C-alpha positions in Angstrom: 0.0 0.0 0.0 1.0 3.6 -0.5 -0.1 6.9 0.9 -2.4 7.5 -2.0 -4.3 4.2 -1.3 -4.6 5.2 2.4 -6.2 8.5 1.4 -8.7 6.5 -0.8 -9.5 4.3 2.1 -10.1 7.2 4.5 -12.6 8.7 2.0 -14.4 5.4 1.6 -14.8 5.0 5.4 -15.9 8.6 6.0 -18.3 8.7 3.0 -19.7 5.2 3.5 -20.3 4.9 -0.2 -17.9 4.2 -3.1 -19.8 6.7 -5.3 -19.6 9.5 -2.7 -16.0 8.7 -2.0 -15.1 8.8 -5.7 -16.8 12.1 -6.1 -14.9 13.5 -3.1 -11.6 12.3 -4.6 -12.5 13.6 -8.1 -12.2 10.2 -9.7 -14.6 7.7 -11.2 -16.1 4.8 -9.2 -14.6 1.7 -10.9 -10.9 2.6 -10.3 -11.7 3.4 -6.6 -13.4 0.0 -6.2 -10.3 -1.7 -7.8 -8.1 0.1 -5.3 -10.2 -1.1 -2.4 -10.0 -4.7 -3.6 -6.3 -4.4 -4.1 -5.8 -3.3 -0.5 -8.0 -6.2 0.8 -6.1 -8.6 -1.4 -2.7 -7.3 -0.1 -3.8 -7.5 3.6 -5.7 -10.7 3.2 -8.8 -9.4 5.0 -12.1 -7.7 4.3 -12.0 -4.0 5.2 -15.6 -2.9 4.5 -18.9 -4.8 4.0 -22.0 -3.7 2.2 -25.0 -3.1 4.5 -28.0 -1.8 2.5 -27.1 1.4 0.7 -24.0 2.0 2.9 -20.7 0.4 3.7 -19.9 -0.9 7.2 -16.3 -0.9 8.3 -15.0 -4.2 9.7 -12.7 -4.4 12.7 -9.8 -4.8 10.4 -10.9 -1.8 8.5 -11.3 0.3 11.7 -7.7 -0.6 12.7 -6.4 0.4 9.2 -8.5 3.6 9.3 -6.8 4.7 12.6 -3.4 4.1 11.2 -4.3 5.7 7.9 -5.3 8.9 9.7 -2.0 9.0 11.6 0.1 8.2 8.6 -1.5 10.7 6.3 -1.3 13.4 9.0 2.4 12.7 9.4 2.9 12.9 5.7 1.1 16.2 5.5 3.2 17.5 8.4 6.4 16.3 6.8 5.5 18.0 3.5 4.7 21.2 5.2 7.8 21.2 7.3 10.1 20.4 4.4 8.6 23.2 2.4 9.0 25.6 5.4 12.6 24.5 5.8 13.1 25.0 2.0 11.7 28.4 2.3 13.8 29.3 5.3 10.7 29.5 7.6 12.1 26.7 9.7 15.3 24.8 10.0 18.7 25.3 11.7 21.1 28.0 10.7 24.8 27.1 11.4 26.8 30.3 11.8 30.3 31.1 13.1 31.4 34.2 14.9 34.8 35.6 15.3 36.2 35.8 18.9 36.2 39.6 18.6 32.9 40.1 16.9 30.3 38.5 19.2 28.9 41.9 20.2 27.2 42.4 16.8 25.6 39.0 16.5 22.8 39.4 19.0 21.3 42.4 17.2 21.4 40.5 13.9 19.7 37.4 15.4 17.0 39.4 17.2 16.1 41.0 13.9 16.2 37.7 12.0 14.1 35.9 14.7 11.4 38.6 14.4 11.0 37.6 10.7 11.6 33.8 11.1 10.6 32.8 14.7 10.8 29.0 14.0 14.4 29.0 12.8 16.9 27.6 15.4 20.6 28.2 15.5 24.0 26.5 16.1 26.5 29.2 16.9 30.3 28.5 17.1 32.8 31.1 18.2 36.4 30.8 17.0 39.3 32.6 15.4 38.6 33.9 11.9 41.0 31.5 10.1 39.5 28.5 11.9 36.0 29.7 10.9 37.1 29.8 7.3 38.1 26.2 7.5 34.8 25.2 9.1 32.8 27.0 6.3 35.0 25.4 3.7 34.4 21.9 5.3 30.6 22.7 5.3 30.4 22.5 9.1 29.1 26.0 9.1 27.2 27.8 6.4 28.1 31.4 7.3 30.7 33.1 9.4 31.4 36.6 10.6 35.1 37.1 10.5 37.8 39.8 10.9 39.8 40.9 7.9 42.4 40.7 6.4 42.4 37.0 5.4 42.8 35.0 2.2 39.2 34.6 0.9 39.4 33.4 -2.7 37.2 30.4 -1.9 34.4 32.5 -0.4 31.7 35.0 -1.2 32.2 38.0 1.0 29.7 40.6 2.3 31.6 43.5 4.0 29.8 44.6 7.1 31.7 47.5 8.6 35.0 48.9 9.7 35.6 50.2 13.2 38.4 52.0 15.0 40.9 50.5 17.5 41.2 51.6 21.1 44.0 51.3 23.6 42.7 50.0 26.9 44.6 50.1 30.2 44.1 50.0 33.9 46.2 53.1 34.3 45.4 56.7 33.4 47.6 58.1 30.7 48.9 61.6 30.7 46.9 62.3 27.5 45.4 65.7 26.7 42.2 63.9 25.4 40.7 60.5 25.1 42.7 59.8 22.0 46.3 58.6 21.5 48.6 57.8 18.6 50.6 54.6 18.1 53.7 56.7 18.9 52.3 57.4 22.3 52.1 53.6 22.9 55.7 52.8 21.9 56.9 52.2 25.4 53.7 50.7 26.8 53.7 46.9 27.6 51.1 45.6 25.1 48.8 42.6 25.0 47.6 41.8 21.5 44.2 40.2 20.9 44.3 37.1 18.6 47.5 35.4 17.7 50.3 35.7 15.2 49.3 35.4 11.5 45.6 36.2 12.1 43.7 39.3 10.9 43.6 41.6 13.9 47.1 40.7 15.0 48.4 41.3 11.5 46.6 44.7 11.2 48.0 46.0 14.4 51.6 45.0 13.6 51.4 46.4 10.1 50.2 49.7 11.5 53.2 49.9 13.8 55.6 48.8 11.0 54.3 51.5 8.7 55.3 54.1 11.3 58.6 52.4 12.0 57.7 51.7 15.6 58.6 48.6 17.4 55.9 47.8 19.9 56.6 46.3 23.4 54.5 43.2 23.1 54.4 41.2 26.4 51.6 38.8 25.5 49.1 37.5 22.9 45.7 36.3 23.9 42.8 35.2 21.8 40.4 34.9 24.8 39.0 38.4 25.1 37.5 38.0 28.7 40.9 36.8 29.9 42.7 39.6 28.0 40.5 42.2 29.7 41.1 40.6 33.1 44.9 40.8 32.5 44.6 44.5 31.5 42.4 45.2 34.5 45.0 43.6 36.8 47.7 45.9 35.4 49.6 43.2 33.4 49.7 45.5 30.4 47.6 47.5 28.0 45.8 46.2 25.0 44.9 47.4 21.5 41.4 46.2 20.7 38.6 46.9 18.1 35.8 49.1 19.3 33.3 46.2 19.8 35.5 44.9 22.7 34.9 48.2 24.6 31.3 47.1 25.3 32.7 44.0 27.1 34.9 45.9 29.5 34.0 45.8 33.2 32.6 49.1 34.4 35.2 51.6 35.8 37.9 48.9 35.7 39.8 50.3 32.8 40.3 53.4 30.7 39.9 53.4 26.9 41.6 55.8 24.4 40.7 55.9 20.8 43.8 55.5 18.5 43.9 58.4 16.1 45.8 56.7 13.2 43.3 56.8 10.4 44.7 53.7 8.6 44.2 51.5 11.6 40.7 50.0 11.5 39.1 46.6 12.0 37.0 45.4 9.1 34.3 42.7 9.6 32.7 40.5 6.9 30.2 37.8 6.4 31.5 34.9 4.3 30.0 31.7 2.8 31.5 29.1 0.4 31.4 29.9 -3.3 29.6 27.5 -5.6 27.7 25.6 -2.9 24.1 25.4 -2.0 23.0 27.6 0.9 19.9 26.8 3.0 17.0 29.2 2.6 17.5 30.4 6.2 21.1 31.4 5.3 20.0 33.1 2.1 17.4 35.0 4.1 20.0 36.2 6.6 22.3 37.4 3.9 19.4 39.2 2.2 18.4 40.9 5.5 22.0 42.1 6.1 22.2 43.4 2.6 18.9 45.3 3.0 20.1 46.8 6.3 23.4 47.9 4.8 21.6 49.5 1.8 19.2 51.3 4.2 22.2 52.7 6.2 23.9 54.0 3.1 
């Protein structure tokens, strides 16, 4: 038996006449009678018996009817859910977030959840280079990363660039809340991220362009730990603006770095030439629309 025959049988039981069931199913009576006989032959039992002008359902028929209702309902639910997943109305969105970019994700997801409340999420935080690997291996569909990185294998949607700040537990003898890289030459520095990765590379290149050798005492990719080290007086740190929101109240001072060429760029990436779920496509579209509105 198949799901089509079960639907035929449900109509026969509920209409109690082959002719009425055939009319309900928009088919002629003889093929429907043949389908009923085929089911009875396959099951080796009588499902309905004629009683006057109507059909009476046998005990075997009543049992099949109960299961037919459940199975057709499950099939209808399955079709509906698959279509909803295909349209991005339901499903799971697998997204990666860079260690330094977690501040911006909640706002995006709140906006997306308002449009697609039944989508669920798997969120993984990691260094940008590792997120690229996970997207390339199809573990994640999308990732928010920090630039610069080699991105030939990916489609890239640039999000924004933000300034860097110098954070410290000590007050600087600065005339304002801004400093230059030259002002930091003798400061013991903690760098976020690790050697070879985007933010680390950006900071070192900025120092190099000004022929300044920074006094780097530590590298740390764990931002809460980095901020605790700064708060304890271990050293100061150069961090993107989004990290400022994670600073403990009144525990540190923050100074904007004035060098115009030192900025942290953020991008959304996904793998070129591969299928994206509808949920991922909807998120990309929402971000593109938001960016266009801001411009």
